[in-house]
MARFI-278954 format. One record per residue (C-alpha): residue in three letters; x, y, z. Coordinates in steps of 0.25 Angstrom, whole numbers, always signed. Layout:
residues N
<pt keba="ALA" u="X" v="Y" w="Z"/>
...
This chain:
residues 361
<pt keba="MET" u="-36" v="-58" w="-84"/>
<pt keba="ASN" u="-24" v="-68" w="-85"/>
<pt keba="GLN" u="-20" v="-77" w="-74"/>
<pt keba="THR" u="-7" v="-69" w="-70"/>
<pt keba="THR" u="-15" v="-56" w="-68"/>
<pt keba="PHE" u="-25" v="-63" w="-60"/>
<pt keba="GLN" u="-15" v="-69" w="-50"/>
<pt keba="GLY" u="-9" v="-55" w="-48"/>
<pt keba="LEU" u="-22" v="-50" w="-43"/>
<pt keba="CYS" u="-24" v="-61" w="-32"/>
<pt keba="VAL" u="-19" v="-57" w="-17"/>
<pt keba="GLN" u="-21" v="-65" w="-4"/>
<pt keba="GLU" u="-26" v="-61" w="+9"/>
<pt keba="ARG" u="-12" v="-59" w="+15"/>
<pt keba="THR" u="-8" v="-51" w="+3"/>
<pt keba="PRO" u="-3" v="-37" w="+7"/>
<pt keba="LEU" u="-11" v="-25" w="+3"/>
<pt keba="ARG" u="+2" v="-20" w="-4"/>
<pt keba="GLU" u="+2" v="-31" w="-14"/>
<pt keba="VAL" u="-14" v="-30" w="-15"/>
<pt keba="PHE" u="-11" v="-16" w="-20"/>
<pt keba="GLU" u="-1" v="-20" w="-30"/>
<pt keba="CYS" u="-10" v="-31" w="-35"/>
<pt keba="ILE" u="-21" v="-21" w="-38"/>
<pt keba="ASN" u="-12" v="-10" w="-44"/>
<pt keba="HIS" u="-5" v="-20" w="-53"/>
<pt keba="SER" u="-16" v="-28" w="-59"/>
<pt keba="GLY" u="-18" v="-20" w="-72"/>
<pt keba="ARG" u="-33" v="-18" w="-75"/>
<pt keba="ILE" u="-38" v="-26" w="-63"/>
<pt keba="SER" u="-36" v="-18" w="-49"/>
<pt keba="LEU" u="-39" v="-29" w="-40"/>
<pt keba="ALA" u="-34" v="-39" w="-31"/>
<pt keba="LEU" u="-40" v="-53" w="-28"/>
<pt keba="LEU" u="-39" v="-58" w="-14"/>
<pt keba="VAL" u="-39" v="-73" w="-15"/>
<pt keba="ASP" u="-38" v="-85" w="-6"/>
<pt keba="ALA" u="-27" v="-96" w="-6"/>
<pt keba="ASP" u="-36" v="-103" w="-16"/>
<pt keba="GLN" u="-37" v="-90" w="-25"/>
<pt keba="HIS" u="-52" v="-88" w="-21"/>
<pt keba="LEU" u="-56" v="-73" w="-21"/>
<pt keba="VAL" u="-57" v="-68" w="-8"/>
<pt keba="ALA" u="-59" v="-53" w="-11"/>
<pt keba="THR" u="-55" v="-42" w="-22"/>
<pt keba="LEU" u="-47" v="-31" w="-18"/>
<pt keba="THR" u="-47" v="-17" w="-25"/>
<pt keba="ASP" u="-39" v="-5" w="-24"/>
<pt keba="GLY" u="-50" v="+2" w="-16"/>
<pt keba="ASP" u="-50" v="-10" w="-6"/>
<pt keba="LEU" u="-35" v="-7" w="-4"/>
<pt keba="ARG" u="-37" v="+8" w="-3"/>
<pt keba="ARG" u="-48" v="+5" w="+8"/>
<pt keba="GLY" u="-38" v="-4" w="+15"/>
<pt keba="MET" u="-28" v="+7" w="+16"/>
<pt keba="LEU" u="-38" v="+16" w="+22"/>
<pt keba="ALA" u="-41" v="+5" w="+33"/>
<pt keba="GLY" u="-27" v="+6" w="+37"/>
<pt keba="LEU" u="-21" v="-7" w="+30"/>
<pt keba="THR" u="-7" v="-7" w="+27"/>
<pt keba="MET" u="-1" v="-13" w="+14"/>
<pt keba="ASP" u="+4" v="-25" w="+22"/>
<pt keba="ALA" u="-10" v="-28" w="+26"/>
<pt keba="PRO" u="-16" v="-41" w="+19"/>
<pt keba="ALA" u="-26" v="-41" w="+8"/>
<pt keba="SER" u="-37" v="-47" w="+17"/>
<pt keba="ALA" u="-36" v="-34" w="+26"/>
<pt keba="LEU" u="-45" v="-28" w="+15"/>
<pt keba="LEU" u="-56" v="-38" w="+16"/>
<pt keba="PRO" u="-63" v="-31" w="+28"/>
<pt keba="ILE" u="-62" v="-17" w="+21"/>
<pt keba="LYS" u="-67" v="-23" w="+9"/>
<pt keba="ALA" u="-79" v="-29" w="+16"/>
<pt keba="THR" u="-84" v="-15" w="+19"/>
<pt keba="MET" u="-85" v="-11" w="+4"/>
<pt keba="PRO" u="-97" v="-13" w="-6"/>
<pt keba="ASN" u="-90" v="-26" w="-12"/>
<pt keba="PRO" u="-85" v="-33" w="+0"/>
<pt keba="HIS" u="-83" v="-46" w="-8"/>
<pt keba="ALA" u="-77" v="-47" w="-21"/>
<pt keba="VAL" u="-86" v="-45" w="-33"/>
<pt keba="THR" u="-84" v="-57" w="-42"/>
<pt keba="ALA" u="-91" v="-64" w="-53"/>
<pt keba="PRO" u="-90" v="-79" w="-59"/>
<pt keba="VAL" u="-81" v="-81" w="-70"/>
<pt keba="GLY" u="-89" v="-83" w="-83"/>
<pt keba="SER" u="-99" v="-72" w="-79"/>
<pt keba="ASP" u="-104" v="-65" w="-91"/>
<pt keba="PRO" u="-100" v="-51" w="-93"/>
<pt keba="GLU" u="-113" v="-44" w="-90"/>
<pt keba="GLN" u="-113" v="-50" w="-76"/>
<pt keba="LEU" u="-99" v="-46" w="-73"/>
<pt keba="LEU" u="-102" v="-32" w="-77"/>
<pt keba="ARG" u="-114" v="-32" w="-69"/>
<pt keba="VAL" u="-106" v="-37" w="-56"/>
<pt keba="MET" u="-96" v="-27" w="-58"/>
<pt keba="GLN" u="-106" v="-15" w="-59"/>
<pt keba="GLU" u="-115" v="-19" w="-48"/>
<pt keba="ALA" u="-103" v="-21" w="-38"/>
<pt keba="LYS" u="-95" v="-9" w="-44"/>
<pt keba="VAL" u="-82" v="-17" w="-46"/>
<pt keba="ARG" u="-73" v="-15" w="-58"/>
<pt keba="GLN" u="-66" v="-29" w="-57"/>
<pt keba="LEU" u="-73" v="-42" w="-55"/>
<pt keba="PRO" u="-66" v="-55" w="-52"/>
<pt keba="LEU" u="-72" v="-68" w="-59"/>
<pt keba="LEU" u="-72" v="-80" w="-50"/>
<pt keba="ASP" u="-72" v="-95" w="-54"/>
<pt keba="GLU" u="-81" v="-105" w="-46"/>
<pt keba="LEU" u="-70" v="-106" w="-35"/>
<pt keba="GLY" u="-70" v="-91" w="-32"/>
<pt keba="ARG" u="-57" v="-89" w="-39"/>
<pt keba="VAL" u="-54" v="-76" w="-48"/>
<pt keba="VAL" u="-52" v="-80" w="-62"/>
<pt keba="ASP" u="-54" v="-67" w="-69"/>
<pt keba="ILE" u="-57" v="-52" w="-66"/>
<pt keba="VAL" u="-66" v="-43" w="-75"/>
<pt keba="LEU" u="-66" v="-28" w="-75"/>
<pt keba="LEU" u="-77" v="-18" w="-77"/>
<pt keba="SER" u="-69" v="-12" w="-88"/>
<pt keba="ASP" u="-70" v="-25" w="-95"/>
<pt keba="PHE" u="-85" v="-22" w="-97"/>
<pt keba="LEU" u="-85" v="-7" w="-96"/>
<pt keba="PRO" u="-75" v="+4" w="-101"/>
<pt keba="PRO" u="-68" v="+9" w="-89"/>
<pt keba="PRO" u="-74" v="+22" w="-83"/>
<pt keba="ASP" u="-66" v="+35" w="-86"/>
<pt keba="MET" u="-61" v="+42" w="-74"/>
<pt keba="GLY" u="-70" v="+53" w="-79"/>
<pt keba="MET" u="-65" v="+63" w="-68"/>
<pt keba="GLN" u="-57" v="+76" w="-68"/>
<pt keba="ALA" u="-46" v="+79" w="-58"/>
<pt keba="LEU" u="-41" v="+92" w="-51"/>
<pt keba="ILE" u="-26" v="+93" w="-48"/>
<pt keba="MET" u="-23" v="+103" w="-37"/>
<pt keba="ALA" u="-11" v="+111" w="-41"/>
<pt keba="GLY" u="-13" v="+125" w="-35"/>
<pt keba="GLY" u="-4" v="+124" w="-23"/>
<pt keba="PHE" u="+8" v="+132" w="-20"/>
<pt keba="GLY" u="+17" v="+120" w="-15"/>
<pt keba="THR" u="+24" v="+129" w="-5"/>
<pt keba="ARG" u="+30" v="+117" w="+2"/>
<pt keba="LEU" u="+38" v="+113" w="-11"/>
<pt keba="LEU" u="+44" v="+128" w="-12"/>
<pt keba="PRO" u="+53" v="+131" w="-19"/>
<pt keba="LEU" u="+50" v="+121" w="-29"/>
<pt keba="THR" u="+36" v="+126" w="-31"/>
<pt keba="GLU" u="+41" v="+141" w="-31"/>
<pt keba="ASP" u="+38" v="+141" w="-46"/>
<pt keba="THR" u="+31" v="+128" w="-48"/>
<pt keba="PRO" u="+17" v="+123" w="-43"/>
<pt keba="LYS" u="+19" v="+110" w="-34"/>
<pt keba="PRO" u="+12" v="+101" w="-45"/>
<pt keba="MET" u="+22" v="+105" w="-55"/>
<pt keba="LEU" u="+34" v="+101" w="-48"/>
<pt keba="PRO" u="+41" v="+90" w="-56"/>
<pt keba="VAL" u="+42" v="+75" w="-52"/>
<pt keba="GLY" u="+49" v="+67" w="-62"/>
<pt keba="GLY" u="+50" v="+78" w="-72"/>
<pt keba="ARG" u="+35" v="+81" w="-72"/>
<pt keba="PRO" u="+26" v="+90" w="-63"/>
<pt keba="VAL" u="+19" v="+82" w="-52"/>
<pt keba="MET" u="+6" v="+86" w="-58"/>
<pt keba="GLU" u="+9" v="+80" w="-71"/>
<pt keba="TRP" u="+10" v="+67" w="-64"/>
<pt keba="ILE" u="-4" v="+69" w="-59"/>
<pt keba="VAL" u="-10" v="+73" w="-72"/>
<pt keba="ASP" u="-4" v="+61" w="-79"/>
<pt keba="GLN" u="-9" v="+52" w="-68"/>
<pt keba="LEU" u="-23" v="+58" w="-69"/>
<pt keba="ARG" u="-23" v="+57" w="-84"/>
<pt keba="ALA" u="-19" v="+42" w="-83"/>
<pt keba="ALA" u="-30" v="+39" w="-73"/>
<pt keba="GLY" u="-40" v="+45" w="-84"/>
<pt keba="ILE" u="-42" v="+59" w="-78"/>
<pt keba="HIS" u="-40" v="+69" w="-89"/>
<pt keba="ARG" u="-47" v="+81" w="-84"/>
<pt keba="LEU" u="-38" v="+88" w="-74"/>
<pt keba="ASN" u="-40" v="+101" w="-67"/>
<pt keba="ILE" u="-28" v="+108" w="-61"/>
<pt keba="SER" u="-29" v="+118" w="-50"/>
<pt keba="THR" u="-18" v="+128" w="-50"/>
<pt keba="HIS" u="-14" v="+141" w="-42"/>
<pt keba="TYR" u="+1" v="+142" w="-40"/>
<pt keba="LYS" u="+8" v="+144" w="-52"/>
<pt keba="PRO" u="-3" v="+138" w="-61"/>
<pt keba="GLU" u="+5" v="+142" w="-74"/>
<pt keba="LYS" u="+15" v="+131" w="-71"/>
<pt keba="ILE" u="+4" v="+120" w="-72"/>
<pt keba="HIS" u="-2" v="+126" w="-84"/>
<pt keba="GLU" u="+10" v="+127" w="-92"/>
<pt keba="HIS" u="+13" v="+112" w="-89"/>
<pt keba="PHE" u="+0" v="+106" w="-91"/>
<pt keba="GLY" u="-7" v="+115" w="-100"/>
<pt keba="THR" u="-21" v="+109" w="-105"/>
<pt keba="GLY" u="-17" v="+96" w="-100"/>
<pt keba="LYS" u="-17" v="+90" w="-114"/>
<pt keba="ASP" u="-2" v="+86" w="-115"/>
<pt keba="PHE" u="-5" v="+78" w="-102"/>
<pt keba="GLY" u="-18" v="+71" w="-107"/>
<pt keba="VAL" u="-27" v="+78" w="-98"/>
<pt keba="GLU" u="-37" v="+90" w="-98"/>
<pt keba="LEU" u="-32" v="+101" w="-88"/>
<pt keba="ASN" u="-41" v="+112" w="-82"/>
<pt keba="TYR" u="-33" v="+122" w="-73"/>
<pt keba="VAL" u="-40" v="+128" w="-61"/>
<pt keba="ASN" u="-33" v="+139" w="-55"/>
<pt keba="GLU" u="-35" v="+144" w="-40"/>
<pt keba="ASP" u="-34" v="+159" w="-40"/>
<pt keba="LEU" u="-32" v="+157" w="-25"/>
<pt keba="PRO" u="-28" v="+145" w="-18"/>
<pt keba="LEU" u="-40" v="+136" w="-15"/>
<pt keba="GLY" u="-34" v="+125" w="-7"/>
<pt keba="THR" u="-32" v="+111" w="-11"/>
<pt keba="GLY" u="-47" v="+109" w="-15"/>
<pt keba="GLY" u="-52" v="+123" w="-19"/>
<pt keba="ALA" u="-49" v="+121" w="-33"/>
<pt keba="LEU" u="-60" v="+111" w="-34"/>
<pt keba="GLY" u="-69" v="+123" w="-33"/>
<pt keba="LEU" u="-64" v="+129" w="-46"/>
<pt keba="LEU" u="-69" v="+116" w="-54"/>
<pt keba="PRO" u="-83" v="+112" w="-57"/>
<pt keba="PRO" u="-89" v="+100" w="-50"/>
<pt keba="PRO" u="-84" v="+87" w="-57"/>
<pt keba="ASP" u="-93" v="+77" w="-64"/>
<pt keba="GLY" u="-87" v="+65" w="-55"/>
<pt keba="PRO" u="-75" v="+62" w="-47"/>
<pt keba="PHE" u="-65" v="+72" w="-47"/>
<pt keba="LEU" u="-50" v="+70" w="-43"/>
<pt keba="VAL" u="-42" v="+80" w="-36"/>
<pt keba="ILE" u="-27" v="+79" w="-34"/>
<pt keba="ASN" u="-16" v="+87" w="-28"/>
<pt keba="GLY" u="-6" v="+92" w="-39"/>
<pt keba="ASP" u="+6" v="+88" w="-30"/>
<pt keba="VAL" u="+3" v="+73" w="-29"/>
<pt keba="PHE" u="+12" v="+62" w="-34"/>
<pt keba="THR" u="+4" v="+50" w="-34"/>
<pt keba="LYS" u="+0" v="+37" w="-42"/>
<pt keba="LEU" u="-13" v="+36" w="-36"/>
<pt keba="ASN" u="-23" v="+29" w="-45"/>
<pt keba="PHE" u="-35" v="+39" w="-47"/>
<pt keba="ARG" u="-44" v="+28" w="-53"/>
<pt keba="THR" u="-44" v="+19" w="-41"/>
<pt keba="MET" u="-46" v="+31" w="-33"/>
<pt keba="LEU" u="-58" v="+35" w="-41"/>
<pt keba="GLU" u="-63" v="+20" w="-39"/>
<pt keba="PHE" u="-61" v="+21" w="-24"/>
<pt keba="HIS" u="-69" v="+35" w="-24"/>
<pt keba="GLN" u="-81" v="+29" w="-31"/>
<pt keba="GLU" u="-81" v="+17" w="-24"/>
<pt keba="HIS" u="-83" v="+24" w="-10"/>
<pt keba="GLU" u="-92" v="+34" w="-17"/>
<pt keba="ALA" u="-84" v="+45" w="-11"/>
<pt keba="GLU" u="-86" v="+60" w="-13"/>
<pt keba="MET" u="-71" v="+62" w="-11"/>
<pt keba="THR" u="-60" v="+53" w="-11"/>
<pt keba="VAL" u="-46" v="+57" w="-5"/>
<pt keba="ALA" u="-34" v="+50" w="-8"/>
<pt keba="VAL" u="-25" v="+48" w="+4"/>
<pt keba="ASN" u="-11" v="+43" w="+7"/>
<pt keba="LEU" u="-6" v="+35" w="+19"/>
<pt keba="HIS" u="+4" v="+42" w="+26"/>
<pt keba="GLU" u="+13" v="+35" w="+37"/>
<pt keba="PHE" u="+22" v="+42" w="+46"/>
<pt keba="GLN" u="+29" v="+39" w="+59"/>
<pt keba="ILE" u="+28" v="+48" w="+71"/>
<pt keba="PRO" u="+42" v="+49" w="+77"/>
<pt keba="TYR" u="+38" v="+49" w="+91"/>
<pt keba="GLY" u="+31" v="+39" w="+101"/>
<pt keba="VAL" u="+16" v="+42" w="+100"/>
<pt keba="VAL" u="+8" v="+43" w="+114"/>
<pt keba="GLU" u="-7" v="+40" w="+114"/>
<pt keba="CYS" u="-13" v="+45" w="+127"/>
<pt keba="ASP" u="-27" v="+43" w="+135"/>
<pt keba="GLY" u="-27" v="+55" w="+143"/>
<pt keba="VAL" u="-14" v="+56" w="+151"/>
<pt keba="ASN" u="-12" v="+41" w="+149"/>
<pt keba="ILE" u="-3" v="+35" w="+138"/>
<pt keba="ARG" u="-10" v="+24" w="+130"/>
<pt keba="THR" u="+0" v="+21" w="+119"/>
<pt keba="LEU" u="+14" v="+25" w="+115"/>
<pt keba="LYS" u="+18" v="+22" w="+100"/>
<pt keba="GLU" u="+32" v="+24" w="+96"/>
<pt keba="LYS" u="+34" v="+32" w="+83"/>
<pt keba="PRO" u="+21" v="+26" w="+77"/>
<pt keba="LYS" u="+18" v="+27" w="+62"/>
<pt keba="SER" u="+5" v="+34" w="+58"/>
<pt keba="ARG" u="-3" v="+32" w="+45"/>
<pt keba="VAL" u="-12" v="+43" w="+40"/>
<pt keba="LEU" u="-20" v="+45" w="+27"/>
<pt keba="ILE" u="-16" v="+58" w="+20"/>
<pt keba="ASN" u="-23" v="+66" w="+9"/>
<pt keba="ALA" u="-16" v="+63" w="-4"/>
<pt keba="GLY" u="-22" v="+75" w="-12"/>
<pt keba="ILE" u="-31" v="+67" w="-22"/>
<pt keba="TYR" u="-46" v="+67" w="-21"/>
<pt keba="LEU" u="-58" v="+62" w="-29"/>
<pt keba="ILE" u="-71" v="+70" w="-27"/>
<pt keba="GLN" u="-85" v="+69" w="-32"/>
<pt keba="PRO" u="-93" v="+80" w="-38"/>
<pt keba="SER" u="-101" v="+81" w="-25"/>
<pt keba="VAL" u="-88" v="+87" w="-17"/>
<pt keba="TYR" u="-91" v="+100" w="-25"/>
<pt keba="GLU" u="-102" v="+103" w="-15"/>
<pt keba="TYR" u="-91" v="+107" w="-6"/>
<pt keba="ILE" u="-82" v="+115" w="-15"/>
<pt keba="HIS" u="-84" v="+129" w="-19"/>
<pt keba="GLN" u="-78" v="+137" w="-29"/>
<pt keba="GLY" u="-66" v="+146" w="-25"/>
<pt keba="GLU" u="-66" v="+139" w="-11"/>
<pt keba="ARG" u="-53" v="+136" w="-4"/>
<pt keba="PHE" u="-52" v="+123" w="+2"/>
<pt keba="ASN" u="-43" v="+111" w="+3"/>
<pt keba="MET" u="-47" v="+96" w="+0"/>
<pt keba="THR" u="-46" v="+92" w="+14"/>
<pt keba="GLU" u="-57" v="+103" w="+17"/>
<pt keba="LEU" u="-66" v="+97" w="+6"/>
<pt keba="ILE" u="-64" v="+83" w="+11"/>
<pt keba="GLN" u="-69" v="+88" w="+25"/>
<pt keba="TRP" u="-81" v="+95" w="+19"/>
<pt keba="LEU" u="-85" v="+82" w="+13"/>
<pt keba="LEU" u="-83" v="+74" w="+25"/>
<pt keba="ASP" u="-91" v="+84" w="+33"/>
<pt keba="ALA" u="-102" v="+82" w="+23"/>
<pt keba="GLY" u="-102" v="+67" w="+25"/>
<pt keba="ARG" u="-97" v="+65" w="+11"/>
<pt keba="THR" u="-89" v="+53" w="+7"/>
<pt keba="VAL" u="-74" v="+56" w="+7"/>
<pt keba="VAL" u="-65" v="+43" w="+6"/>
<pt keba="SER" u="-49" v="+42" w="+5"/>
<pt keba="TYR" u="-42" v="+34" w="-5"/>
<pt keba="PRO" u="-29" v="+29" w="+0"/>
<pt keba="ILE" u="-17" v="+30" w="-9"/>
<pt keba="ARG" u="-9" v="+18" w="-11"/>
<pt keba="GLU" u="-1" v="+23" w="-23"/>
<pt keba="TYR" u="+10" v="+33" w="-24"/>
<pt keba="TRP" u="+7" v="+47" w="-18"/>
<pt keba="LEU" u="+15" v="+59" w="-14"/>
<pt keba="ASP" u="+12" v="+74" w="-12"/>
<pt keba="ILE" u="+23" v="+82" w="-16"/>
<pt keba="GLY" u="+20" v="+94" w="-7"/>
<pt keba="GLN" u="+33" v="+94" w="+0"/>
<pt keba="HIS" u="+48" v="+93" w="-5"/>
<pt keba="ALA" u="+50" v="+80" w="+1"/>
<pt keba="ASP" u="+38" v="+74" w="-7"/>
<pt keba="TYR" u="+41" v="+80" w="-20"/>
<pt keba="ALA" u="+55" v="+75" w="-19"/>
<pt keba="LYS" u="+50" v="+61" w="-16"/>
<pt keba="ALA" u="+40" v="+62" w="-27"/>
<pt keba="LYS" u="+52" v="+64" w="-37"/>
<pt keba="LYS" u="+61" v="+53" w="-30"/>
<pt keba="ASP" u="+49" v="+43" w="-31"/>
<pt keba="LEU" u="+47" v="+46" w="-46"/>
<pt keba="GLU" u="+62" v="+43" w="-48"/>
<pt keba="ASP" u="+62" v="+31" w="-39"/>
<pt keba="GLY" u="+50" v="+25" w="-46"/>
<pt keba="ALA" u="+42" v="+26" w="-33"/>
<pt keba="TYR" u="+31" v="+34" w="-39"/>
<pt keba="GLY" u="+19" v="+25" w="-41"/>
<pt keba="ALA" u="+25" v="+14" w="-32"/>
<pt keba="ASP" u="+16" v="+9" w="-20"/>
């Protein structure tokens, strides 16, 4: 790694998380930020997963990088996993495999990073090795009259159907076996995508004779061999599916739900009471909530709760898993995300693409 690239990985304790995100996302093969002190000594390594966990803990993008350290201290590798520069390749590979890390900083005798080796330098990168289900059977009634003769996922954005953007993104992530659940005007989808060959993927269509809800189509597919991605067909996003899978595996989750931070301002003064006594009064406060983004990763074990032909929503499946004590985790989206379920959102997606905002953080 050249010195210029190396300097681009370094951040300080006061560096805002916004800049840490940019550092990780624009480092090429290396998806890591190096938290260093004034003398360039390594304090900690910061990963995409660390940043997502910080978002879930309520940290804003203006919070300093050091705010991630208490969160990182609760993880299996609370301290930076490193090796001395000059270590033989077998030792480096063993360290990475034992610690389950993909990136390993090499330190000089003063504790400064002089290089970074990647697991892919020793072993071929693993194939994503999973299938995906695009849920495209809804009626899209909120988008009438646009959906009167066109399924919602086939509405054009930038001259291409929304679902074509999703298919291209999945293919680019290494996911080539795609299933599409259909119900409303399925012929429109079949005519456009065919077998998927022209789009570089293999398509399997699963038609719902009766609407099965946002999750029921899973019951029409055999249990997968490994992690399985489920995504709504009306989501316009630049989410990195590989980092989501890494997060899912890191937390040994049976289901990972992508969530998006939604902020809104209450246009009234909010009163909090203890009985009849007023305790606080907040004038037009802002509220922050995490909303379901319509993107999921599930393990084969989840199929214990899915039955063929059963109508259910993904929210119900999540609750069944929670009631059973299964591990369900959330993956906060930092990237561009928009559900085009309403006219205003559909118009925004088209404008964002025209303005170049699609994909901007």
